[in-house]
C-alpha positions as a printed NumPy array, in Angstrom:
array([[ 89.203, -84.697, -13.596],
       [ 89.515, -86.343, -17.005],
       [ 92.049, -85.915, -19.792],
       [ 89.464, -84.164, -21.987],
       [ 90.347, -80.488, -22.302],
       [ 93.999, -81.022, -21.379],
       [ 97.211, -81.255, -23.354],
       [ 99.782, -83.47 , -21.685],
       [103.244, -81.925, -22.025],
       [106.141, -83.754, -20.381],
       [103.627, -85.53 , -18.13 ],
       [102.154, -82.209, -16.944],
       [ 98.447, -81.668, -17.626],
       [ 97.996, -78.231, -19.192],
       [ 94.393, -77.04 , -19.676],
       [ 93.732, -76.162, -23.306],
       [ 92.453, -72.713, -22.355],
       [ 95.554, -71.551, -20.458],
       [ 99.21 , -71.299, -21.378],
       [102.288, -70.951, -19.162],
       [103.31 , -67.363, -18.382],
       [106.855, -67.411, -19.728],
       [107.8  , -63.887, -18.599],
       [106.809, -64.344, -14.955],
       [108.26 , -67.831, -14.895],
       [111.617, -66.729, -16.296],
       [112.024, -64.171, -13.513],
       [110.714, -66.514, -10.83 ],
       [113.011, -69.387, -11.787],
       [116.018, -67.062, -11.971],
       [115.16 , -65.82 ,  -8.494],
       [114.819, -69.399,  -7.219],
       [118.299, -70.175,  -8.591],
       [119.741, -67.231,  -6.708],
       [118.002, -68.389,  -3.534],
       [119.513, -71.9  ,  -3.995],
       [115.985, -73.337,  -4.185],
       [116.283, -75.081,  -7.534],
       [117.292, -78.686,  -6.888],
       [118.753, -81.466,  -8.981],
       [116.542, -84.494,  -9.63 ],
       [118.669, -86.492,  -7.188],
       [118.213, -83.858,  -4.462],
       [114.486, -83.575,  -5.158],
       [113.979, -87.312,  -4.74 ],
       [115.295, -87.045,  -1.169],
       [113.438, -83.912,  -0.002],
       [112.731, -82.89 ,   2.706],
       [115.995, -84.659,   3.638],
       [118.961, -82.64 ,   2.387],
       [122.657, -82.273,   3.055],
       [123.493, -80.313,   6.183],
       [125.896, -78.307,   3.995],
       [123.078, -76.963,   1.82 ],
       [122.264, -73.267,   2.497],
       [118.567, -74.139,   2.934],
       [119.231, -76.985,   5.396],
       [117.643, -75.248,   8.419],
       [114.539, -74.387,   6.391],
       [114.145, -77.993,   5.288],
       [114.413, -79.226,   8.853],
       [111.321, -77.169,   9.659],
       [109.453, -78.278,   6.548],
       [110.278, -81.909,   7.287],
       [108.733, -81.513,  10.738],
       [105.511, -79.965,   9.435],
       [105.269, -82.544,   6.62 ],
       [105.506, -85.413,   9.104],
       [102.746, -83.891,  11.231],
       [100.519, -83.514,   8.185],
       [101.217, -87.055,   6.991],
       [100.324, -88.505,  10.388],
       [ 97.116, -86.491,  10.446],
       [ 95.998, -87.646,   6.99 ],
       [ 97.078, -91.246,   7.624],
       [ 94.726, -91.34 ,  10.635],
       [ 91.722, -90.49 ,   8.438],
       [ 89.292, -93.295,   7.662],
       [ 88.914, -94.351,   4.03 ],
       [ 90.682, -93.181,   0.865],
       [ 91.714, -89.547,   0.626],
       [ 91.625, -87.422,  -2.502],
       [ 94.171, -84.63 ,  -1.97 ],
       [ 94.909, -81.428,  -3.876],
       [ 98.07 , -79.436,  -3.219],
       [ 97.894, -75.799,  -4.315],
       [101.26 , -74.31 ,  -5.242],
       [103.023, -77.667,  -5.242],
       [106.184, -76.363,  -6.951],
       [108.581, -79.241,  -7.586],
       [106.144, -81.719,  -6.065],
       [108.16 , -82.959,  -3.073],
       [105.22 , -82.757,  -0.638],
       [102.708, -84.141,  -3.132],
       [105.067, -87.088,  -3.522],
       [105.176, -87.708,   0.247],
       [101.387, -87.56 ,   0.501],
       [100.987, -89.904,  -2.475],
       [102.978, -92.52 ,  -0.584],
       [100.221, -92.769,   2.024],
       [ 97.964, -95.795,   1.36 ],
       [ 94.642, -94.957,  -0.255],
       [ 95.51 , -91.458,  -1.455],
       [ 94.946, -89.889,  -4.852],
       [ 97.03 , -86.715,  -5.098],
       [ 96.961, -83.821,  -7.55 ],
       [ 99.683, -81.167,  -7.441],
       [ 98.773, -77.833,  -9.024],
       [100.993, -74.838,  -9.775],
       [101.622, -72.054, -12.3  ],
       [105.366, -72.785, -12.319],
       [105.627, -74.9  , -15.446],
       [109.378, -75.468, -15.123],
       [109.19 , -77.003, -11.644],
       [106.017, -78.913, -12.55 ],
       [107.876, -80.618, -15.385],
       [110.609, -81.633, -12.97 ],
       [107.972, -82.909, -10.524],
       [106.381, -85.039, -13.218],
       [109.777, -86.307, -14.384],
       [110.908, -87.332, -10.9  ],
       [107.627, -88.507,  -9.367],
       [105.479, -89.283, -12.411],
       [105.943, -93.024, -11.968],
       [103.466, -93.003,  -9.083],
       [100.061, -94.048, -10.472],
       [ 98.137, -92.094,  -7.812],
       [ 99.942, -88.776,  -8.401],
       [ 99.486, -86.238, -11.19 ],
       [100.537, -82.645, -11.8  ],
       [ 98.361, -79.956, -13.367],
       [ 99.304, -76.513, -14.611],
       [ 96.885, -73.759, -13.608],
       [ 95.52 , -71.585, -10.84 ],
       [ 92.56 , -72.217,  -8.544],
       [ 90.441, -69.603, -10.292],
       [ 90.527, -71.443, -13.616],
       [ 88.071, -74.198, -14.439],
       [ 90.622, -77.016, -14.418],
       [ 89.121, -79.28 , -11.763],
       [ 85.756, -80.004, -13.357],
       [ 83.37 , -81.613, -10.901],
       [ 86.058, -83.296,  -8.834],
       [ 85.775, -82.724,  -5.08 ],
       [ 88.612, -83.352,  -2.661],
       [ 88.831, -84.593,   0.905],
       [ 91.826, -82.387,   1.627],
       [ 93.441, -79.317,   0.07 ],
       [ 96.965, -78.425,   1.172],
       [ 98.536, -74.98 ,   0.918],
       [102.171, -75.388,   1.961],
       [104.35 , -72.27 ,   1.735],
       [102.031, -70.921,  -0.951],
       [ 99.417, -68.524,   0.485],
       [101.909, -65.657,   0.397],
       [101.594, -65.676,  -3.4  ],
       [ 97.841, -64.987,  -3.255],
       [ 96.767, -61.368,  -2.726],
       [ 93.545, -62.117,  -0.827],
       [ 93.032, -65.069,   1.531],
       [ 89.274, -64.512,   1.66 ],
       [ 89.051, -64.836,  -2.119],
       [ 91.358, -67.878,  -2.058],
       [ 89.147, -69.682,   0.459],
       [ 86.068, -68.862,  -1.604],
       [ 87.782, -70.567,  -4.549],
       [ 88.98 , -73.578,  -2.533],
       [ 85.959, -74.491,  -0.409],
       [ 83.743, -75.455,  -3.389],
       [ 86.489, -77.9  ,  -4.434],
       [ 86.043, -79.793,  -1.148],
       [ 83.546, -82.483,  -0.282],
       [ 81.23 , -81.534,   2.604],
       [ 83.366, -81.951,   5.704],
       [ 86.541, -81.666,   3.636],
       [ 89.474, -79.667,   4.95 ],
       [ 91.919, -76.983,   3.828],
       [ 95.293, -77.159,   5.574],
       [ 97.654, -74.162,   5.602],
       [101.229, -74.921,   6.679],
       [104.709, -73.395,   6.378],
       [103.308, -69.904,   5.808],
       [103.904, -66.696,   7.779],
       [101.128, -64.632,   9.351],
       [101.519, -61.133,  10.727],
       [ 99.798, -58.849,  13.176],
       [ 98.11 , -55.942,  11.341],
       [100.654, -53.475,  12.697],
       [103.532, -55.661,  11.401],
       [102.5  , -55.764,   7.736],
       [104.089, -52.521,   6.562],
       [107.454, -53.39 ,   8.098],
       [107.242, -56.94 ,   6.714],
       [106.61 , -55.579,   3.232],
       [109.653, -53.326,   3.483],
       [111.792, -56.294,   4.519],
       [110.526, -58.259,   1.523],
       [111.165, -55.35 ,  -0.822],
       [114.71 , -54.962,   0.481],
       [115.301, -58.71 ,   0.136],
       [114.093, -58.938,  -3.464],
       [115.926, -55.751,  -4.378],
       [119.165, -57.238,  -3.017],
       [118.68 , -60.183,  -5.391],
       [117.991, -57.928,  -8.365],
       [114.235, -58.52 ,  -8.58 ],
       [112.519, -55.615,  -6.78 ],
       [109.323, -56.177,  -8.768],
       [108.855, -59.589,  -7.111],
       [107.974, -57.808,  -3.85 ],
       [104.632, -57.022,  -5.493],
       [104.008, -60.759,  -5.949],
       [104.59 , -61.596,  -2.268],
       [101.739, -60.837,   0.144],
       [101.665, -60.513,   3.927],
       [ 98.552, -61.951,   5.567],
       [ 96.942, -61.714,   8.998],
       [ 94.924, -64.321,  10.9  ],
       [ 91.935, -61.975,  10.77 ],
       [ 91.57 , -62.636,   7.039],
       [ 90.444, -66.192,   7.835],
       [ 88.046, -65.415,  10.708],
       [ 84.929, -65.792,   8.536],
       [ 85.894, -69.4  ,   7.792],
       [ 86.134, -70.574,  11.433],
       [ 89.766, -71.702,  11.318],
       [ 91.204, -74.166,  13.816],
       [ 94.815, -73.848,  14.947],
       [ 96.319, -77.352,  14.947],
       [ 99.823, -76.122,  15.705],
       [100.668, -72.835,  17.399],
       [104.304, -71.762,  17.578],
       [105.425, -70.996,  21.109],
       [106.545, -67.368,  21.38 ],
       [109.01 , -68.187,  24.144],
       [110.453, -71.183,  22.35 ],
       [110.932, -69.044,  19.242],
       [112.906, -66.555,  21.31 ],
       [115.244, -69.16 ,  22.777],
       [115.486, -71.654,  19.894],
       [115.911, -71.153,  16.163],
       [114.866, -74.761,  15.565],
       [111.212, -74.236,  16.542],
       [108.872, -74.091,  13.557],
       [107.636, -70.479,  13.468],
       [104.643, -71.162,  11.24 ],
       [101.143, -72.123,  12.402],
       [ 99.166, -75.065,  11.065],
       [ 95.634, -73.93 ,  10.245],
       [ 92.661, -76.099,   9.308],
       [ 89.474, -74.829,   7.677],
       [ 86.562, -77.248,   7.241],
       [ 83.866, -76.983,   4.612],
       [ 80.499, -77.098,   6.426],
       [ 78.552, -80.323,   6.102],
       [ 79.169, -83.976,   6.818],
       [ 81.387, -86.315,   4.882],
       [ 79.493, -88.895,   2.864]])
């Protein structure tokens, strides 16, 4: 990716052909405030470590665990790694990955407000940049990545099959998509899960956001030969709230790495 075709605004690369969606973003950021998921710069610099008095403390314990597993996995790879994070939000995970030796990391999101904070807090890292846009816009040029990370983001995409079709061409042959921190449901669970989401967003005053949150099944990824790198234990989930309930899924683009 080059700077041609981009306008740099507050250290965020915005493609000339797209503009931030101010209406959606206003509602989304207001919702994030109500959920206590908007963080100060000082808090963001420390994530996934956070005060045990914070209402999202338990959630961050789980995300810290999955982030450490992912970091160890990528660190064990031979050679430099070019990494793209889809739905990077405030950039905390992109920052952690950029601290691994030999990485070049791009964080991408359609949340311009959080992207600006990400660039403000982490923009000093020379191997990390943040780009505004979605995966179905032509913002990546001919760049191909070794690894694409979707962390707590697939639930904002309506169709996983379509998402994978967009992501796989962005990978080098043998490159990998990693899906972490995201819920999957059995087909018979989807309707009830949607109703729970609708009730949750309605309680916060944003019932329309339920239509922006999607409930996916493992079957949607079958065509892409996924590998389960972490499988939550059903029995451990029953007896312990501290067990990460989300799977870690890897999808490899066919071919051999150069």
